[in-house]
N, C-alpha and C positions, 0 to 999 in steps of 0.2 A: 503494499499499499504506500508506504513511505516513498519507495523509489518511483512509483508511478506518480505520485504527487510532485516530486522533484522533476521528473522528465516533462510532465505536461506543463509545469509552470515555467521551466526554462525555454521550452519550445514556444510557449505562448509569447514570450518576450520577443522572440526572433520573428514571429509572425504579425505582430500587432504592436501598438504603442506600449510603452510601459505603463502608462495609466490605464489602458483597457485591460492588460493582463492583470495588473494588481487589483483593480476594481472587480474583475471576474472572479479572482481567486478569494476576494473578501465575502463572496457568497457562501463561504463554509458555514457559517452560523444558520443560514437557511437550510442546508442540507441536514445540519444537526437537529433542526426542529422536526424533520421527518424520520431521521434515523434513531435518535437517541431514545425515542418511546420503544421502538422495536427491539434494539440491542441492550440497552441498559435500564429500561423501565422508567426513564425520565418523563414526567408529564409536561406537556406544553401549556403554557399561561395564555390567557386570552390576549394580554397585551403584546405577547410574542407574535401572535397571529396578525396584529396589525403591522408590526415591524416587517413580517414576512411579505405582507402586500405591498409595502413601500419598497422593499428590496426587489421584489419581482418587477415591479413598475420601473425601477431603475436600470435593471439589467435588460429589460425589454427595450429600453431607449437605446442602450449601448449596442445591443444586437441588431436594432433597426438601422443604426448608422453603419454597422458592418455589412449588412445586407444592401444597403444603398449604394455602397462604393462597388460597382462591378469590377471584377478582375482582381479585387483587393483580397489579401491575405488575412485581413482584419476579422472576418467571420470565423476562419479556423482558429486564428490566435485567441479570440474571445472564447470559442468552444473548448479550447485546450486550457484556458484559464479557468472555466467552470469545472472541467474534468479535474484539475489540480484542486479546486475547492472541494469537490466531492471525495477525493482521495484523502485530503487532509482531514475532513470531517471523520473519515473511518480511523485516521491515525489518532485523532483526539478520543474517539470512543475507545480505541484499544488502550490509550493511556488511562482511561477510567476503569476498564475491564480487567486489565492484566495484573495491576497490583492487588486486586481482590483474590487473585489465584496464586498470590505469594511472591510475585516477582517485583523487585525494587525498581523505581523509576531510573536510577543509575544503570542497573542491569539492562533495562529496556532501551534506554538512550544509547549505551554502548553499542548493542547489536544493531539498532536502527541505523546509526550513522556508520558503523563499520561495513555492513553489508551494502549500504547506499553508496560508500566511497568505492568499494570494490565494482559493484555494478555500473557506476557512472563514470569510472575512470577512463574506459575507452572513448567516451564522448569528449572528455577533456582533452585527451591525447589527440584525437582525431580533428579537434577544432583549433589547433595550434595555441592552446591555453598556455602551454609553457614556452612559447615563443618560437 
């Protein structure tokens, strides 16, 4: 999940503006509103549903701009930003769930970043990251 979050987020930056990618990624709380009740039993409050509507309106405006520009990579970049938000929401849920299974946050972080580094290293080397 974490690697998919990282990959989709970084590719979103390549295909659309930093603002569009970051804004789309900030939809993670919206995904959490839908996923948290199913995975960790958290209930959604009424005021959170109002915030959800405002968020969806905002992302609709951004998506509309991406669609309006024909031949643009903005739409794909925004979609990847949304994908990164979804995967990040799953990461957040795992951070709430795994400690209940006896795993420390330090342990989870170590393995998350270690595995992410190994899997993302080829993308860094292939993109002339090191000069």
